C-alpha positions in Angstrom: -145.5 -11.0 211.5 -145.3 -14.7 211.3 -143.7 -16.8 208.5 -144.8 -20.2 207.3 -143.3 -22.7 204.9 -144.9 -24.9 202.3 -141.9 -26.4 200.4 -141.6 -29.9 199.2 -140.5 -31.1 202.6 -143.7 -30.2 204.3 -146.1 -31.8 201.7 -147.7 -35.2 202.2 -147.3 -37.7 199.3 -150.6 -39.3 198.1 -150.3 -42.6 196.2 -153.6 -44.5 196.9 -156.3 -44.9 194.3 -153.9 -44.6 191.4 -152.8 -41.2 192.6 -149.3 -39.7 192.4 -149.1 -36.2 193.9 -148.4 -34.3 197.0 -150.8 -32.2 199.1 -150.0 -29.4 201.5 -153.1 -28.2 203.5 -153.1 -24.4 203.8 -156.1 -22.9 205.6 -159.3 -24.3 207.2 -162.0 -22.0 208.4 -164.3 -23.5 211.0 -165.4 -26.3 208.7 -166.8 -23.9 206.2 -164.0 -24.3 203.7 -160.4 -25.5 203.4 -157.6 -24.9 201.0 -154.6 -27.1 200.0 -151.7 -26.8 197.6 -151.5 -29.9 195.3 -148.4 -30.6 193.3 -148.3 -33.1 190.5 -144.8 -34.0 189.2 -144.0 -35.4 185.8 -146.8 -37.9 185.0 -148.6 -36.9 188.2 -152.2 -38.0 188.8 -155.0 -37.1 191.2 -156.9 -40.3 190.8 -160.4 -40.6 189.6 -162.6 -40.0 192.6 -165.9 -38.5 193.8 -165.9 -34.9 195.2 -166.8 -35.1 198.9 -167.8 -31.4 198.8 -167.9 -28.8 196.0 -164.3 -27.8 195.0 -162.4 -25.4 192.9 -159.0 -26.3 191.4 -157.0 -23.2 190.5 -153.9 -23.9 188.3 -151.0 -21.8 189.5 -148.2 -23.3 187.4 -147.8 -25.9 184.8 -150.4 -27.7 182.8 -152.4 -30.9 182.6 -155.9 -32.3 181.9 -159.0 -32.8 183.9 -162.1 -34.9 183.3 -165.5 -35.7 184.9 -167.8 -38.7 184.5 -167.6 -38.5 180.7 -163.8 -39.2 181.0 -163.1 -36.7 178.2 -159.8 -35.1 179.3 -159.8 -31.3 178.8 -156.5 -29.3 178.9 -155.9 -26.9 181.8 -153.0 -24.6 182.3 -151.6 -21.8 184.5 -154.4 -19.2 184.9 -157.3 -21.6 184.6 -159.7 -23.0 187.2 -162.2 -25.9 187.3 -165.2 -26.3 189.6 -166.6 -29.7 190.5 -169.9 -30.1 192.5 -170.4 -32.4 195.4 -170.6 -36.0 194.2 -169.1 -35.3 190.8 -166.5 -37.9 189.7 -163.3 -36.4 188.4 -159.5 -36.8 187.7 -156.6 -34.5 187.2 -153.4 -35.5 185.3 -150.2 -33.8 184.2 -147.4 -35.1 181.9 -144.9 -32.3 182.7 -146.0 -31.1 186.1 -148.6 -28.8 187.7 -149.2 -26.9 190.9 -152.8 -26.0 191.9 -154.6 -24.5 194.8 -157.8 -26.4 195.8 -160.5 -24.5 197.6 -163.3 -26.8 198.9 -166.3 -26.6 201.3 -169.8 -27.8 201.8 -171.3 -24.4 201.1 -169.1 -23.5 198.1 -171.2 -22.7 195.0 -170.4 -21.6 191.5 -171.9 -18.2 192.5 -169.1 -17.7 195.0 -166.5 -17.9 192.2 -165.5 -14.4 191.1 -163.4 -15.5 188.1 -164.5 -15.1 184.4 -165.8 -18.2 182.6 -164.6 -19.2 179.2 
């Protein structure tokens, strides 16, 4: 058995491009996919940017909003997930704080997601 930590002290702060959040990489699998924990504090922002690869944001705790090119912010909360395709512009915000797991990879498709849509 081997233990790992991913507390606040191990996360990297991101402040470029209007962002204000921390990221903690979790797992990378031979370039096929990678995962990271993203934590947005009070008034946190993952700034408006283009997805380099398809990605799934899974909200583990808290709440916030997400948008795409239309810039219409849609609420998300614990228990919800959002998929963005490669090249899609998007942003994530939280007034009160949010923790999310991001899964991304060149070959990730909507068909790979086993969650129910709503």
